[in-house]
C-alpha positions in Angstrom: -0.2 -16.3 -38.6 -3.8 -16.3 -37.2 -4.1 -18.6 -34.1 -6.3 -21.6 -34.6 -8.5 -22.4 -31.6 -10.3 -25.6 -30.9 -13.7 -25.0 -29.3 -14.8 -27.1 -26.4 -18.4 -27.8 -25.3 -20.0 -25.4 -22.8 -20.3 -28.1 -20.2 -16.7 -29.0 -20.4 -15.6 -25.4 -20.1 -17.8 -25.0 -17.0 -16.2 -28.1 -15.4 -12.7 -26.8 -16.1 -13.4 -23.5 -14.3 -15.1 -25.3 -11.4 -11.9 -27.1 -10.6 -10.4 -23.7 -9.4 -13.3 -22.8 -7.1 -12.3 -21.3 -3.7 -14.3 -20.6 -0.6 -14.4 -17.2 1.1 -13.5 -16.5 4.7 -15.9 -15.7 7.5 -16.6 -12.2 8.7 -19.2 -11.0 11.2 -21.5 -8.1 10.3 -24.3 -6.4 12.2 -27.7 -7.8 11.5 -28.9 -4.6 9.8 -26.0 -4.9 7.3 -26.4 -8.5 6.5 -29.1 -8.2 3.8 -27.9 -9.7 0.5 -24.8 -11.3 2.1 -24.3 -15.1 2.1 -24.3 -17.0 5.4 -20.9 -18.5 6.3 -22.3 -20.9 9.0 -25.5 -22.7 9.7 -28.0 -20.6 11.6 -29.2 -22.7 14.5 -32.3 -22.2 16.7 -31.2 -21.4 20.2 -34.6 -22.0 21.7 -37.9 -23.8 20.9 -40.5 -21.9 18.8 -42.8 -21.2 20.5 -40.6 -21.1 23.5 -43.7 -21.9 25.7 -47.3 -23.0 25.3 -49.1 -19.8 24.2 -52.5 -18.5 23.1 -53.0 -17.9 19.3 -56.1 -15.7 20.0 -57.6 -13.2 22.4 -59.8 -15.2 24.7 -60.0 -17.1 27.9 -57.8 -19.9 29.2 -59.6 -22.6 31.2 -60.0 -26.4 31.8 -61.7 -28.3 29.0 -63.2 -30.9 31.5 -65.3 -28.1 33.0 -67.1 -27.5 29.7 -68.4 -31.0 29.0 -72.0 -30.2 30.0 -72.1 -27.0 27.9 -74.7 -26.7 25.1 -76.7 -24.2 23.2 -79.5 -24.7 25.8 -77.1 -24.8 28.8 -74.3 -22.3 29.4 -71.5 -22.9 31.9 -70.2 -20.0 34.0 -66.5 -19.4 34.9 -65.1 -16.9 37.3 -62.3 -14.8 35.7 -59.5 -14.7 38.1 -56.8 -12.8 36.2 -56.1 -10.9 33.0 -52.8 -11.3 31.1 -51.3 -9.8 28.0 -48.5 -10.9 25.7 -45.2 -10.9 27.6 -47.0 -11.3 30.9 -47.2 -14.5 33.0 -50.0 -15.1 35.5 -48.9 -16.3 38.9 -52.3 -18.0 39.4 -53.2 -21.6 38.8 -56.6 -22.2 37.3 -59.0 -24.4 39.3 -62.4 -25.8 38.5 -64.7 -23.4 36.7 -62.2 -20.7 36.7 -60.8 -18.8 33.7 -58.1 -16.3 32.9 -58.5 -13.6 30.3 -55.6 -14.0 27.9 -54.2 -12.0 24.9 -52.7 -13.4 21.7 -49.1 -14.6 22.4 -49.4 -14.8 26.1 -48.2 -17.9 28.0 -50.9 -20.4 28.9 -51.4 -20.3 32.7 -50.9 -23.2 35.0 -53.9 -25.5 35.2 -55.4 -24.4 31.8 -55.5 -26.9 28.9 -57.7 -25.0 26.3 -58.4 -21.5 25.0 -61.8 -20.2 23.8 -61.9 -17.2 21.5 -63.5 -14.2 23.2 -66.2 -13.8 20.5 -67.6 -17.2 21.6 -68.1 -16.1 25.2 -70.3 -13.7 27.1 -68.9 -11.6 29.9 -70.7 -10.2 33.0 -70.3 -9.5 36.7 -71.8 -11.4 39.6 -71.4 -10.5 43.2 -68.9 -7.8 42.1 -66.7 -10.3 40.4 -65.9 -10.8 36.7 -67.4 -13.9 35.0 -67.7 -15.3 31.5 -70.0 -18.0 30.1 -69.9 -20.3 27.1 -72.3 -22.6 25.4 -70.2 -25.3 23.8 -68.0 -28.1 25.0 -64.2 -27.7 24.4 -61.6 -30.3 23.6 -58.3 -30.5 25.6 -55.4 -28.8 23.8 -57.7 -26.8 21.4 -56.5 -23.3 20.5 -53.1 -23.7 22.1 -49.8 -23.2 20.2 -47.6 -25.8 21.8 -43.9 -25.3 22.7 -41.7 -26.3 19.9 -44.5 -27.0 17.4 -42.8 -24.6 14.8 -39.2 -25.7 15.5 -37.1 -27.2 18.2 -33.9 -25.9 19.8 -30.8 -27.0 17.9 -32.5 -27.2 14.5 -30.6 -25.7 11.5 -32.9 -22.9 10.4 -30.8 -21.5 7.6 -27.9 -23.4 5.9 -24.6 -21.8 5.2 -24.4 -20.4 1.7 -27.9 -19.0 1.7 -28.4 -15.3 0.7 -29.9 -13.2 3.5 -33.3 -12.0 2.5 -35.9 -10.1 4.5 -37.4 -13.4 5.6 -34.0 -14.8 6.6 -33.4 -11.6 8.6 -36.5 -12.4 10.6 -35.1 -15.8 11.5 -31.7 -14.3 12.4 -33.4 -11.8 14.7 -35.6 -14.5 16.3 -32.6 -16.6 17.3 -30.4 -13.8 18.6 -28.0 -13.1 15.7 -27.3 -9.5 16.4 -24.2 -10.0 14.4 -24.2 -12.5 11.5 -21.5 -14.8 10.2 -21.3 -14.1 6.5 -18.8 -14.9 3.7 -16.3 -12.2 3.0 -17.0 -10.9 -0.5 -14.5 -11.8 -3.2 -12.9 -8.7 -4.7 -13.3 -8.9 -8.4 -11.3 -6.5 -10.6 -12.7 -5.3 -13.9 -10.6 -3.9 -16.8 -12.0 -2.9 -20.1 -9.7 -3.0 -23.1 -10.1 -1.1 -26.4 -9.0 2.2 -27.8 -12.5 2.7 -29.1 -14.0 3.0 -25.7 -15.3 6.3 -24.3 -16.3 7.0 -20.7 -20.0 6.9 -20.0 -20.1 10.7 -19.5 -18.1 11.5 -22.7 -19.8 13.0 -25.8 -20.1 10.6 -28.7 -17.2 10.7 -31.3 -17.0 9.2 -34.7 -15.6 5.7 -34.5 -16.0 5.4 -30.8 -18.5 3.8 -28.4 -19.3 4.3 -24.8 -18.0 1.7 -22.4 -21.1 -0.2 -21.4 -19.3 -3.4 -20.5 -17.6 -2.0 -17.4 -20.9 -0.8 -15.9 -22.7 -4.0 -16.8 -20.1 -6.3 -15.4 -19.8 -4.2 -12.3 -23.6 -4.6 -11.7 -23.4 -8.4 -12.4 -20.7 -8.8 -9.8 -22.8 -6.9 -7.2 -25.8 -9.0 -8.0 -23.9 -12.2 -7.6 -22.5 -11.2 -4.2 -19.0 -10.0 -5.1 -17.2 -6.8 -4.5 -16.4 -5.2 -7.9 -13.3 -3.1 -8.3 -13.3 -0.7 -11.2 -9.8 -0.7 -12.6 -10.7 1.4 -15.6 -9.9 0.9 -19.2 -6.7 0.5 -21.3 -6.0 1.2 -24.9 -5.0 -1.4 -27.4 -1.3 -1.4 -26.4 0.4 -4.6 -25.2 2.7 -3.1 -22.6 -0.1 -0.9 -21.1 -2.5 -3.8 -21.0 0.1 -6.2 -19.5 1.1 -3.8 -16.7 -2.6 -3.0 -15.9 -3.3 -6.7 -15.6 -0.2 -7.5 -13.6 -0.8 -4.5 -11.2 -4.4 -5.6 -10.7 -3.6 -9.1 -9.5 -2.3 -8.1 -6.1 -5.6 -6.2 -5.4 -8.2 -8.8 -6.3 -9.3 -12.3 -5.8 -10.3 -12.7 -9.4 -9.9 -10.5 -12.5 -12.3 -9.9 -15.4 -11.1 -8.3 -18.6 -13.5 -7.4 -21.4 -12.3 -7.3 -25.0 -8.9 -8.3 -26.3 -9.5 -12.1 -26.4 -10.2 -12.6 -30.1 -7.5 -13.2 -32.7 -7.3 -9.7 -34.1 -4.1 -7.6 -34.4 -4.9 -5.8 -31.1 -6.2 -8.7 -29.0 -3.4 -9.0 -26.5 -4.9 -11.0 -23.7 -3.7 -14.4 -24.8 -0.1 -13.1 -25.0 -0.5 -11.5 -21.6 -1.7 -14.7 -20.0 1.4 -16.5 -21.4 3.8 -13.8 -20.1 2.2 -14.1 -16.7 2.7 -17.8 -16.6 -1.0 -18.5 -16.5 -2.5 -21.8 -17.7 -5.2 -21.2 -20.3 -8.1 -23.5 -19.4 -9.8 -22.8 -22.7 -9.8 -20.0 -25.3 -12.8 -21.0 -27.4 -16.2 -22.4 -26.4 -18.7 -24.0 -28.7 -21.4 -21.4 -28.1 -22.9 -18.3 -29.4 -22.5 -15.5 -28.4 -19.2 -15.5 -26.6 -17.3 -18.2 -28.4 -14.0 -16.4 -27.7 -14.5 -16.4 -24.0 -11.1 -17.3 -22.4 -10.3 -18.4 -18.9 -6.8 -18.8 -17.4 -5.5 -19.7 -14.0 -2.3 -18.5 -12.4 -0.1 -21.0 -10.4 -1.7 -19.8 -7.2 -5.2 -20.7 -8.5 -6.2 -17.1 -9.2 -8.6 -17.0 -12.1 -8.5 -14.6 -15.0 -11.7 -14.3 -17.0 -11.3 -12.9 -20.5 -14.8 -12.0 -21.6 -15.7 -10.8 -25.1 -15.8 -7.1 -25.8 -19.2 -7.5 -27.4 -21.9 -6.6 -24.8 -24.2 -9.6 -25.3 -21.3 -12.0 -25.5 -19.8 -10.5 -22.4 -23.0 -10.7 -20.5 -23.5 -14.4 -21.4 -19.9 -15.3 -20.5 -20.2 -13.8 -17.1 -23.5 -15.6 -16.3 -22.1 -19.0 -17.4 -18.6 -18.9 -16.1 -18.0 -16.1 -13.5 -21.3 -16.2 -11.5 -21.0 -19.9 -10.4 -17.5 -19.3 -9.2 -18.7 -16.3 -7.1 -21.5 -18.4 -5.8 -19.2 -21.2 -4.7 -16.9 -18.6 -3.1 -20.0 -17.6 -1.1 -20.6 -21.3 -0.1 -23.7 -21.7 -2.3 -24.3 -25.4 -2.5 -25.7 -25.5 -6.0 -24.2 -22.5 -7.9 -25.2 -23.4 -11.4 -28.3 -22.0 -13.2 -31.5 -23.9 -13.4 -33.4 -24.8 -16.5 -37.1 -24.9 -17.3 -39.2 -25.9 -20.4 -41.2 -23.2 -22.1 -43.1 -22.7 -25.4 -41.4 -20.5 -28.0 -43.7 -17.7 -29.0 -41.9 -16.6 -32.2 -40.0 -18.4 -34.9 -36.3 -18.6 -34.5 -35.0 -19.7 -37.9 -31.3 -19.2 -37.3 -29.2 -22.3 -37.6 -27.2 -23.2 -34.5 -23.8 -25.0 -35.3 -22.9 -24.2 -31.6 -25.0 -24.0 -28.5 -26.8 -20.7 -28.7 -28.0 -18.5 -25.8 -30.8 -16.2 -26.9 -31.7 -13.3 -24.6 -35.3 -13.7 -23.8 -38.3 -12.9 -21.6 -40.0 -15.7 -19.7 -43.7 -15.3 -18.8 -46.8 -17.3 -17.9 -49.3 -17.6 -20.7 -52.4 -19.2 -19.2 -51.0 -22.1 -17.2 -47.9 -22.6 -19.3 -44.5 -21.0 -19.4 -43.8 -19.2 -22.7 -40.6 -17.4 -23.8 -39.9 -14.6 -26.3 -36.6 -13.4 -27.7 -36.1 -9.8 -26.5 -34.4 -8.2 -29.5 -31.6 -8.4 -32.0 -29.7 -11.7 -31.6 -26.2 -10.4 -32.2 -23.3 -10.5 -29.9 -22.9 -6.7 -30.2 -26.5 -6.0 -29.2 -27.1 -4.1 -26.0 -30.8 -3.4 -25.9 -31.8 -7.1 -25.9 -30.1 -7.6 -22.5 -32.2 -5.1 -20.5 -35.5 -6.9 -21.1 -34.1 -10.4 -20.7 -34.7 -12.5 -17.6 -33.5 -15.8 -19.1 -31.6 -17.4 -22.0 -33.3 -19.7 -24.5 -30.7 -22.5 -24.7 -30.7 -24.0 -28.2 -28.4 -27.0 -28.7 -25.8 -27.1 -31.4 -26.5 -28.9 -34.6 -30.1 -27.6 -34.9 -31.5 -25.7 -37.9 -33.9 -23.3 -36.2 -37.1 -23.5 -34.2 -40.7 -22.5 -34.8 -43.3 -20.8 -32.6 -44.9 -23.4 -30.4 -41.8 -25.6 -30.0 -40.8 -26.5 -26.5 -37.3 -25.1 -25.7 -35.0 -25.2 -22.8 -34.7 -21.9 -20.8 -31.8 -21.1 -18.6 -32.9 -19.0 -15.6 -29.9 -16.8 -15.0 -31.8 -14.5 -12.7 -32.7 -17.5 -10.4 -30.4 -17.9 -7.4 -28.6 -21.0 -8.7 -29.9 -24.4 -7.7 -28.9 -26.2 -10.9 -26.6 -29.1 -11.5 -23.0 -29.0 -12.8 -24.1 -31.6 -15.3 -25.2 -28.8 -17.5 -27.4 -28.8 -20.6 -30.6 -30.9 -20.3 -31.0 -33.9 -22.6 
């Protein structure tokens, strides 16, 4: 007898999975190897920035009070008593009508309280000594980058759970993180099921298809910050599938299978979950594509994600259910996808009994966001995935949409930041 499954709303399914979230351990990696990893601890400033009062320009450091009589008709002369570059410190203290030639980034010398840019001065020699003159009064503190004006010692510069980018790398280097505390990546096994699957390098055969899901999910795991483990494919045989899954569990933190979760004669994953003693959190979701997406949890909390064998449905299932769990493992504070409003550029007449996620491309048209479906809207479609940078999220119970309608767009390529309270009203 065919199993009857009761679909649950997408938001409820996401909440059920979130109850099993785990956090990864800390490991330390060299700074040059930290790009793309997630910080495991807050990154704290170990000194003020700037660390001292410094010059933002090439010019002269002097006392502002000595310039009060300067004007376009009356220049004031200053003896230049030293010349310092970035990284150098002058041992001299500036006195009345004295100046020190200073380069960008150099520490302001004692006695000085203002810097004038070199192009606003005139240099010359008098009695064999270097001098400069200016023709404008200066205000105390002008053109000085003050100690701590950018940040103060002890401030949290990067919170834990932030992905290390090139900009974050600059902060890490600034504050002495030669080795960086990052979250140890979750090892995520991937098994493809289906006798019809060929290897990517195989020649096409009648009745067969190449295994695109394994490569796609492998890449999705990498993009999310996990460590994918290719466990190959298994044919539509219960014993082979069971032993492949059972063997994988000791090697991984989470396991993804693609295919085998529907109700066909060769869909064995539900029976495998039962034999393993796993609790099925749900086995049908009120969404298209990917309604057969199934998630189970072992007694130790290890999650088993049963994604559809259809590529588009598999892709959607990963983005909705697997990626947030990887993000939380990596300590990301808001692991859920964000939404935006955009104008639909083409009619989408298909009725939506369930929430539908349409692969789409988001772009700016003038000053407004617009969104366009990227291709065939079927769960088996592959080509529509490549050009998509978002999903159009259409609520269930709707009878289609027309060009010009405002629709919700799920930004799956955005680095999280959304709320667990899922679909917008």
